[in-house]
N, C-alpha and C positions, 0 to 999 in steps of 0.2 A: 242798662244801655239807654239811658235817657238822652234825647237830643239828636241821635243820629246812629248810623250803622257802626258796628265794631268789627274789627278783624279777628278771625278765629285762628286756632293753632296751625292750620295748614300753611299760613304765610309766616315765614320765619323772620321777615324784615321788621315786623311789628310784634310787640309783646301781645300775647293773647288778651283779648278784651279791649285793646286800644281803640278809643273812639276816634273816628276819622270823618273827614268831609269829602264827599265825592265832588270832583271838579271837572271830570270828563268821562265819557264812556265810549267804548269801541266794540261794535258788533263784529264778530268773526265767525268763521265756520271751521270747526275742528274735525279731525278724523282720528280714530284709534290707530296708533302707529307705534312701532318700536324701532329705534335707530333709523327713523325716516321711512320705514317699510310698513305699509298699511297692514293691519291685523286681519282684514278680510278683503276679499276682492269680489266685486268692485268695492272700493272704499266708499263708505257712506258718510258724508259730512253731516254734522249737526250744529245748530246755532249755539253760540256761546258769547257771553258778554264779559268784557274786562273793564274794570273801573280804575281810573286814575284818582288816587286818594291822597290826602294830605293829613298828617297828624304828628304831633310831637316833633315838629321841625323837619319831618321827612316826607317825601313824595314818592309814590310808587304805583305801578300798575298791579292790580289785584284781581284774581279770578272771581267770578260771581260765586263760586263754590267756597271762597274764603271770606265771604262778607256776611256777617250775621246782622239781621235787621231788627230794629226795635219792635 
């Protein structure tokens, strides 16, 4: 993984280990929910980062959970 982050198996848009370049990030708050219904009440939001990445001619938003860092 020299030179930059790589996408892991959790993201099916890129092949596992694809080196990507981060071009933008978006800070969001998520809650645990199923079919739009919070799993606990009150719903407890937690911070999460999504990265817009480019690699192999493709661009996509990828969860921080799906990005392996060198």
